[in-house]
BADO-414102 format. One record per residue: residue in three letters; y, z, x of N, C-alpha, C, O in turn. Coordinates in steps of 0.1 Angstrom, whole numbers, plus 5000, padded with zeros to 4 digits. Example, Ala and Ser with C-alpha at 12.3 -4.5 7.8 and 13.67 -1.06 7.14 Angstrom:
BEGIN
ALA494350785132495550785123496750785132496750855142SER497850715128498950715137500050795129501150805134
END
This chain:
BEGIN
MET680693728634680393848631678693808626678193708621VAL677993928628676493908622676193938610676894008603MET674993878605674493938588672793988596671993918602LEU672694138593671294198597670894148589671794118581ALA669694108586668994098570668094178569667794198557VAL667494228576666094348566667094478566668194518570ALA665994528558667094658548665494718551664594648550GLY665494868555664294928552664094958537664794928527MET662895018537662595048522663195218518663295288529LEU663795308505664095358501663095458496662295418488VAL662995568500661195678494662495818494663295868503ALA662295838480662695968477661996098487660796098490ALA662596168490661696298498661196368489661996448484PRO660096368484659596518476660296668475660196758483GLY660996658463662096798455662996768459663896838463THR662896608460664796598459664896468448664196368446SER666596538441666896458430667896368434668096368446GLY668596278426669596238429669796048431668795978431ALA670795998431670495868437669895828452670095908461ALA669195748454669195698462670395608473671395538470PRO669895638485671095588497670795458492669695398490PRO672495418490672895258495672095218505671695288514ALA671595028501670594968512671794908522671794818529TRP672594978520673994898526674794878538674094818546GLN675894908541677194938545677294848552676294808560TYR678894808552680094738553680894808562680994928559THR681494778576681994818583683394708580683194588577MET684494768580685794658579686994748588687494868587VAL687094648596688394608607689694578604689894478597ALA690594648609691794568599692694618616692194668627PHE694394588613695594648615696094638605695594618594SER697194648607697694768587699594668594700094608604ASN699794718579701394618577702094748586702994688593THR702194858587702894938602703294928610704394958616SER701694858612701094858632700094788632699094768624SER700594718645700094588653699194628658698094568657LEU699494808669699294828679697894908679697094898688ASP697594998664696395028663695494968651695894918641MET693394988656693094928648692195008635691095058636ASP692894998626692095088612690295068609689994958610VAL689395158607687995118607687895168589688295278587TYR687395098579687095178572685095098565684394998567GLU684895228557683595158557682995178537683495248529SER681895098536681995108519680295088517679595048526GLU679895118505678695018501678094968491676994968485ASP680094868490679094778478680194668484680094558479ALA681194688497681694548499683194558489683894458490THR683494638483684794638472685394758471686594748471ASN684794908471685094988475685095068492684095118496PHE686295068500686095088513687095228515688195258509GLN686295278524687595438528687795448541688495348543PRO687695488547688695578556687395618561686795708555ALA686895528578686095588583686995638594686795758598ARG688095568599689395658609689795608608689295488607LEU690895648606692595568606692595588624691895668630ALA693795478630693995418642692795508648692795628650ALA691495378649690695438652691095378673690895438683TYR691395298672691895248682693095178689693595088682ARG693495188697694495158704694195118718694195198727PRO693894968719694194928737695194968743696195018738PRO694794948759695495008767696794988772697495068778SER697294818765698494768764698294588756697594498760GLY698994568746699294458742699094548725699394668723LEU698394408713698094428702697294458700696394478708VAL697094478688695394498685694894438668694294488658ARG695394278675695794178657694694168658694094198669ASP693694108642693093998637691994028649691693958659PRO691494168644690394228646688794178640688694218629SER687594088645686094068646685194198653685394258663ILE684094198640683494318648682094268642681894228630PHE680994298655679594278651678794368660679194418670ARG677794378655676594468663675494398665674594338659ASN675994438680675294368693673294458693673094578690THR672494378698671594388704670994488710669894538709ASP671994518718672094608727672294798721672494908726GLY672094738705672594888698674294898694674594968684MET675194848701676594888704677394758696677194638696TYR678694858688679594748684680594698691681394768697TYR680594588690681594498695683194478689683094458677VAL684194478692684994398685686194298691686994358698THR686294178690687294108697688994068691688994038679TYR689894068696691194038690691993998693691793948705THR693493998688694293888691695193998702695994078697THR695094008715696994098724697794048718698494138715GLY698193968715699293928717700593848732701693788734GLY699093898737699793838756698893688757697893638760GLY700193678752699893508753698493428752697993398742SER697893388767696293288766694893408762693693378758ASN695493568766694193668767693893678749694693668740ILE692493708748691993818741691093958745690393968755GLY691294048739691194178741689594218740689594098736PHE688694258740687794338737687294478745687394518756ALA686494548730686694708728684494718721683794658713ARG684394798728682894828723682994978717684095038718SER681995028712681495128705680195138698679595048692SER679795308701678295318698678495358687677495328680ASP679595418678680095478664680295448655679895498644ARG681495298658682595258649683695328654684395268663VAL684095448652685195508653685795558668686995578671ASN684795568676685295568692684995468699683795428699TRP686095408704685995298709686095248728686095128728THR686195268731686195148748686795008749686494898746PRO687695068753688394928759687694818774687694858786LEU687294718769686194658777687294568785686894488793GLY688794578783689794488786690294338783689494248779ASN691494318784690994178779691094048790691594048802TYR690293878780689893808789690793708786691193678775PRO691193648802691893518800690893378798689993328805VAL691493358787690893208783690793128793691993118796PRO690093058801690592968810691492838800691492798789PHE692492788817693392728814693092608817693692548825CYS692092548810691592398808691892278808691592188815CYS692692288795692892218779693592088785693991988779ALA693792128801694391938809693091868808693191778816PHE692091868803690691788807689891798787688791748784LEU690491868778689891908766690491828757691591778760PRO690191808749690391748732691291838719690791928712GLY692791768718692791878707694391918706695291858699THR694492008716695992078715696792028716697592058707GLY697091938726698291848724698391758711698791638715ASP698291758697698491638688698791758679698591758667GLY699191838686700191918673701591948674702291948684THR701891978663703391978666704292098662703892138651GLY704992158666705892298660706192308645705692228637SER706792388643707492408634709192388632709992368623ALA709192398645710592308650710692238645711692228638SER709292108648710291998645710791968632710992068625PRO710991808627711891738616710991828601709891878602PRO711791818592710991858580709891768575710091648574GLY708191828569707591748570706391778580705191758577SER706791818592705791828604705091928601705491988591SER703691978610703192058609703892198617704692218626GLY702892268609703392438620702792458633702292378642SER702892578631702392638643702392828643702992918648ALA701592808635701693008632702793048631703193158635GLY703692938623705393048617705693088630706093198633PHE705592958642706493038659707092928655706892858645SER708392908669709292778664708992678675709892608682ASP707592678676707092628689707392428688707092378677GLY708092338699708192268701707192178706706592238714PRO706592018704706091988712704292048719704192158725SER703591998718703292048730702891978741702191878741LEU703692058753704292018767702991968780702691878786SER702692128778701992198785700292158786699792148775PRO699592138798697992068796697292228798696192258804PHE698292348792697292478797697492528786698192478778THR696692668784696592758774697592848777697692918788THR698692848763699892928759699593028751699993138754LYS698692998739697993128727696793108729696292998733ALA696193238726694693228724694493388715694393508717TRP694593268700694593428686693693388682693093288685ALA693593498673691993518661691093448667690893328667PRO690293558676689293538676688093578669688093698666GLU686893518664686093578655685193528662685293418667TRP683493638661682093638667681693568657682093558646PHE680493508664679493408652678493408662678693348673VAL676893488656675993458667675193368657675193368644ASP674593308665673593208665672293138672672393038678GLY670693228668669793178671669893238681669693168690GLY670293418686670493538696671693478706672093558714ARG672293348706673493298713675093398709675993388700VAL675093448714676493518710678093448715678493408726ASN678493448701679693308705681493378701681493458692VAL682093368704683593408698684393258696684193168705ILE685193228684685293118682686693168680686793248671LEU687793128686688993148689690292998682689892878682SER691493048679692392918682692892978693692893098698MET693292848697693892768710695392688710695592588704SER696092748716697392618716697792608731697492698739THR698792468734699192438745700592418744701192348752GLY701092478733702192488725702792468717703892518714GLY701792338707702392258697700592328687699992428690GLY700392258679699892308672698192428679697992448691PHE697392488669696392588674695192488664695292428653VAL693892508676692692378674692192528677692692618685PRO690792528666689792598672688692518681688492398684TYR688192658685687592628701686192718698685992818691LEU685792688702684192818705683692838718683592738725MET683392968725683292998741681793108737681593218731THR681193018746679293168746679293238760679493208771ALA679093338754678593438762677793368769677293258765LEU677693448785676593428792676493448802676393398813GLU676493648791675393768800675793828787676693798779PRO674693948789674494028779675594098775675794138763SER676594128788677494258785678894218783679894288783LEU678594078782679893938773681193978777682193998771ARG680993978791682094008806682393808804683293738799LEU681093768809681493588810680893518804679793518798TRP682093418804681693288791682093158792682993138800SER681393048784681693008788683392898785684392918779LEU682992818793684992728787684892648777683992568775PRO686092678767685892598755685592478749686192388753VAL684792458739684992368734685292328720685092398711PRO685792198719686292238707685192198692684192118692LEU685692288676685092228672685492108661686092118651ALA684891978665684891898666685191828650684491868642GLY685991758647686791708630687391768624687391748612ILE688391918630688792048620690291938622690991878613GLY690391968641692091938645692791998645692592118644ALA694191938648695092038653695792118643695292088632ASP696992238641697292328634696292358625696592368613HIS695692378626694292468622694192658628694192678640ILE694192768618694092838625693392928617693192888606ASP692893078623692393178619690593128613690193178602THR689793058619688992978612687493088614687393168624THR686893088609685893178608684393078607684692958603VAL683093108610681893018609681393118600681893228600VAL679793058586678793088582677593028585677692918581LYS676493068590676192888588674692988573674193098575VAL674392908561673492888552672492778552672592658547GLY671292838559670392708559670492648576670392718586SER670792528575670892418585672792358588673392288595THR672992438574674692348571675292478578674892598577TYR676492408588677192588589679092508582679492398580HIS679492618582680492638574681792738580681792848584ALA683092588579683992638586685392658581686192568581PHE685492818576686792858568687792848576687692878587THR688692798572690192798584691792758577691992688567LYS692492828583694092778576694492688577694292678589ASN694992588575696192488571697392528580698292488573GLU697592548584698792538590699792468584700792548582THR699992348579700792268571701392228562702392168558LYS699592328554699692378537699492498536699292548525LYS699492528542699592678542697992778533698192888528ILE696792708532695992668520694892718532694992708544ILE693892788526692392808537691492658528691592628516GLU690892578538690592468540688792498543688392558553HIS688092438533686292428538685592328546685292228539ALA685192328558684192258565683092238571682792288581VAL682092138563680892148569680492088581681192008588ALA679492118585678692008597677392098599677092218597PRO676591958606675391998609674792078629673792088636SER676092128629676392208642677292308642677592338630VAL677892398651678592448649679792458652680792518648THR679592348666680892258673680692168664681892128666GLY680292078654680791948647679591848651678491878657PRO680391698644681791738636681291758621680291738614TYR682491798621682891878612683891768596684591678597SER683391828581684191718574684691838559683891928555PHE685791828554686091918549685391848535685091728532VAL685591988529684691938510685292048501685092158506PRO685692058493686292128478686492268484685792288494SER687092338481687492498490687692568474687592508463GLY687992678475688092788465689992758459690992728465ASP689592788444691192728442691892838440692192898430TRP692392888455692792988460694493008458695293098456GLY694492908460696092878457696892878480696092888490PRO698092858480698792858493699392998498699993088492MET699092968510700193108515698793208516698593308510LEU698093138524696493258527696293218541696693128548GLU695593348543695293308559694093478563694193598561GLY693393418569692993568579691493528572691393608564PRO690593458571689393448559688393548569688493548581ALA687693598563686993698566685293668557685193708545LEU684493638561683193618551681993758553681793838563VAL681593748540679593858545679393798527679893758517GLN677793838537676993808523676993958515677294078518LEU676493918506676594038494674394068495673793978500PRO673894128492672594168489671394048481670393998484ASN672494068469671993928456672093798465671693708458ASP672593748478673093578483674193598475674193488468THR674993668472675993588465677193598483676693648494TRP678393548481679393528492680393558492681293478488ARG680793668497682393738494683793708506684093798514ILE684293598506684693618510686593638507687193588497TYR687093718518688893768516689293688526688793608535LEU690593728521691793718517693193738522693693818513ASP694693698534695393738536696393728528697393688534ALA696793758515697593658511699193708517699793788510TYR699593678527700493768534702093778534702793838542THR702393678520703793698517704093768509705093758503GLU703093848507702793888487702594028493702594128487GLY702494028507701594178507700794218502700794338498LYS699494108499697894188492696994118501697094018509TYR696094178498694694158500693594138487692994208479LEU693493978490692393958480691193938482690793948494TYR690093898472689193848474688093718461688593668451SER686993708467686193588457685093588466684893618478ASP684093508450683293558451681793368449681693288440SER681193388461680093228454678993298451678393378457THR678793238439676793308437675693158439674593128434ASP676493088447676192898449676192828461676292708464GLY675992938470676192878486677192808489677192688493LEU678292888485679892828490680192738484680992658491ASN679892698474680192568467681192578455681792478452THR681592718447682092698438682392888438681492968440TRP683992938435684193038441684793088420685293028410SER684193298428685293348416687093288412687393178417LEU687993368406688493378407689393498416688793608416LEU690393488421690993618435690893738426691193728414LYS690493828431690894008429691894008437692293918444GLU692294138434692794228446691494328451690394368447LEU692294338463690794428469691294618466692194668473PRO690794668459691394808455690994908467689994948474ASP692494938466692995098472693594978489694395038497LEU693194868491693494798505694494748502695594798505SER694394678497695194588497697094658492697594738484GLY697894548504699094578503699094648521699994638529THR697994708523697294818536697494698548698194638556VAL695994708543695194558557696094418560696994358554ARG695594408572695594258575694394178582693594208590HIS694494068576693993998588691994068589691494078601ILE691294108581690194208589689194138595689394028599GLY688594178595686794138599685994248591686394348587VAL684794198590683894268583682294218584681694118581MET681894338590680194328589679194368578679494408566ARG678494358581677094398572676094468577675894418588GLU675194578575674594598582673594688576674194738566PRO671994748575671294838570671894968569672195008581ALA672195058559672895208557671795298564671995418565
END
């Protein structure tokens, strides 16, 4: 997720009247309660009241389009990445206008995890009571040395480097990893690197940077809560800090910064059929009480949000 930080000055043209246009535009991408086959696109002037830009704006040639994440690259194009539901693949598509999308294909995450830490120490939800879960699926202990699932990819741009943070499993608990684009077309990627300190049975991890500190928000699959961890580097080591008083049964965190430096987190209350949000005005330290997202609560699932000058 890219935060574009410069807005042009708004100058009223001679002889015109009425309110000045908004300084910022927010774009939301989501799948819905009724379909994991199509991606809907919404837009807003205030990050609260979203209207459809186009429903069913994108359907990939095959598979699902769950958990989409959006950003605008330096080439001026918009890109989404998403969960395909097809094992260890994640999907990519791009657009010049946010509503007409061209698939870039599915990317098979390298089966490299025999040599990487993390994914083998989780246990599945088929394990005895008290054991950790694996995104609600009845997976047994992780025995495979290879990636069997790659879910919930999230864009993260840092210092001009385009990254994807994704949740990977070798059959047990999910672990967050980072891949870095190796060329501008975003078709060639580095090997996945684990986000040290977060550990197994964490999914839906998203990262934002405030000053020199990296903030990860992730779903703890054991406790079914959203946790907050901080680190001096995007790959860690992360240390957990207090998060908002948001309660259990939440997933899919997405963050965006508002013009007054307030941070907003959106959360999928998936068991209640609601979408919620909470604000922080002190640099992600404390958070407001949860509110329902107007009109879209109960409709959208696991959203991605980006801000850019209008």
